[in-house]
N, C-alpha and C positions, 0 to 999 in steps of 0.2 A: 139555937143558941143567941138568935137575933130578935127579937121584938118588934114589931111596929110594921112587917113586911106584908102587904095584903097580896101581891101575886110577884111574882118571878117566871120571867120569861127566859126558857135555858137555850142554848145554843150549840156550848164547846161538844158538848158530848154526840151532837148530830142525830140524836134518837127523835123519831116521832112516836108520839104518846096518843093513841087514840083517844084515851080519856084524861083527864087532868088527876092527879095526883095531890091530898091533902095532907100536908106537913105541920103538926100544930096548927094555926089559924093562916096559914099560909096556902096560898094556891100554886101549883107547879106547872107551865105549861111546857111541852117540848115540839116543837114543829119539822124538827129534823133536817136536812140539809137539799141543796142542787135545786130548790124550788121546787119539789116533790110534791109539798102540802102548802095550804095557808091554813092559819090557826084563826077563827074568830071567836073574841070572848065579849061578855056582853057583864056588864058590874054592875047590880043593883047598889045607889049609895045614898046615905042617909044619915045626916049631922055626920059627914066627914068620916065615915065608916062603912066599910061594904056589907051588906046585908044580904046578898044574893048573887048567884052568876050562871051564865049560862055558856058552855062551851061547845065548838065545834073542829074537828080537824078535816079539812075539807082538800080531799086529793085532788092533782091539778094535770088535766087529762091535756097534754099540748096538741094532741092534735084536733080537740075540741074547741081551742081556744083561738079566736083571729088576733094575731100579732099586732100589739102597739103599733101603728106605722112609723113612729118615730123613734122608737127604739130600738127596732129593725135594723132600721138606717143607721144608727149608732152603733149597734152591734157588727154589722159589715163593714162598715169604715174602719174600725177597729182591728177587725179580722183579716183587711184586705192584704195586708202587706205579709199575712202566714197563712193566706188560706190554700195555696198550692200544696205548700210542705205539709200543714195538718189533715187536707182530705185527702193523703195516698192512703191507696187501700193496701195494708201488708200482709193480710191475709183474713181468716172468714170464721167468724164463732160457729161451730157444731151443736155445743151445749152453752144452756145458760151461765153467762160469767157475772157473776154478782160477786160483792166485797162484804157486804154485811153478814156477820155471823159471830157468836161472841168467841170461837175457835177458830174457826174457818172460813173462807169462802172460796169462790171456785175461781172469782178474781185473780185473789192472791195466791193460790195453788199455782194458777199459771206463772205468776211472777217467780215463785218458788221452782219452780221447774226450770226456766230459763235462767236463770240462776246457777242450779244445778250442773245444766247442760255448758252454759257458755262460758262458766268460769270454773268449769271442772273441777266441782269440789263434791264432799260427801254430803254436806250441810247446807240447806239455806234458811236463812231466817229474815222472814219480813214483819214490817210493822203492822199492827193493828188499828191500821187507820180507818174511819170511818165513812170517809168522804168516798165519791166517786160513784159512777152512772153505772145502768147495768146494760148486757149487753142479749139479746136473745137469739136461740139457735137459726142461722140464716144472716144473722146482722152483718156485715163488713166490717173488721176490725182497722179502724185507720189510723193514722198516727196520733190523727186528733182524741181518739179513744185511749188510748193507750199513755198520752199525757194526761188525758182527765184520770186517771189512775198512779200515776207517779211523778208529775211535776211538779216538785217542789225546788228550796232552794239548797237544801243541801243532800244532792242526790247520790252522791259516789258510792259505787254498786266494789265493796272492798272484798278482798280476799287472804282471807289470813287461818292461821291455825289457833283451836280453842283446846284445851281438854275437856274431856267430859264432864268435869263438877265446873269449868268455868260457864257452859253451856247449861248444866241445870242452874248455876246460881243466876244467869240472866232471866231463865224462865221462871225461877220464884221469885224475883225481885218484878218483874213485869205484874205475875199473878197477886202480890202484895198490894201492886198499885191498884189493881180492880178488886179482889175480893177482901181487904182488909174491913173489919168490923166497923172501923169509925170512921164515918163519910168525908173526915177532913184531910184522912190520910189516903185517899182517894185519887185518882187523878185522872179517872178517864180513860177512855178509849177501851180497843179490845185486847184480847190476848195477842203476843206475838205469834206469826204463823210462821210454820217450819215444814220443812221440804227434804224428805230423805231419811226421816227421823220421825219415832212415835213414841209417845208416854201417856201416862195417866195422872190425872190429877183433881185431887179432893177437895172442893172449894171449902170444905168446913172447915178445916184447919189452918194452925196457924204459920207464922212468916217462917219461909224456911224447909216447910214441914209439906207442902201441897203436891210437889210434884214426884214422881216416881215411875220406875219402870220404861227408864228411856230406853228404845232399842232402834239400829239401826237397821231399816228397812232393806238394803240392799244384801244386805247378810242375814239379817236375825238375829244378831249378835246383842246383847246387850251393851250400850252406852258406856266404857269403864272409865272412872272419876280419872284416874290419872292416865288415859291415853290420849294423846294427840289429835284432833280432826280437821280435815280441813272445812275451812266455814265460808259462806258468802252470806251478803245480807246489805241492807241500804239505810239510808236516813239515819244516820250516826251525829248525833251533835256532837260528840268529840273532836277536839284541833286536830288537823292534819292527817285526816282519811283522805285516801287518795284510792282512785278507781274511777273506771267509766260513769256516765251519768246512769241509770238504771234504765230510762227510758232506751237507750243504745240497747242495751242488753235484751232487752222483752222484743225491741223491733227484730233482733237479729233472730232471736226462737221461733216469732211467729213468721218471719218471712219463709224461715226455714221447715217450719212445721206447715205452713199455708192453713191446713182446715184445724182449728183448734177444739180437741174434745177433751174435756176435764171430770175423769170419774169423781164419784160421791167419794170423799176423805172420811175415810175411819181412824185413822191412825191416833186421834185424842180420844182418850177414855174419859170421861166427867163423872166425876160421884159428887155426894153431900150438896148437891144442889135441892 
């Protein structure tokens, strides 16, 4: 809807696209997050117009690249007051802990498991953030790794009762933010992650009609619209939210569990894609 833009370097969605996307006459480039990739874009320009381009998404293998000494020194100086706390080993990963996935990721599943246990609730909700690193099997789960996945300025892990209808409304609202057919109504991010509950989603349907089959996993019973459920979540932008920071919840859970293994999550059924 806006003419005259030759290239857009996208960022907020944290996506990494191996190939560029052409929308109208505009080239879209997405490089991801956390320094995992570099993008190189060469443009051919003639008479103030782009006549051609070449694009590469270049993976960054940190173990194969010598750090810049000046930058490494600066990073070390900034981290120094916090290094002892950040480097504490809380537990160890026995399976891959990753965040990215449109509907779930094992790192978010671990956060949901932590809230279910540490906040003693039936259902956990975790935001569909797209940033965060990955831990491989055998990697230590340091406090640095936990902070890397949770450190925001609104981290309170609330505990409250919500009706089944309210829970469905939350899922519907987030789904519309992601799958609305008009990109001007899309807000980015991935689907809110859930713990203790399963559901089905038809992404081809309209607002308020995508979510069905909500199920309480512990009992196998359907989530009832008028029934209250104990719910924990974090990253609420509402005013006055109270609760311990989510990184404390995750740290306690990992310290208790020691070896964290997260099984593949099959509780979300996706159709219409």
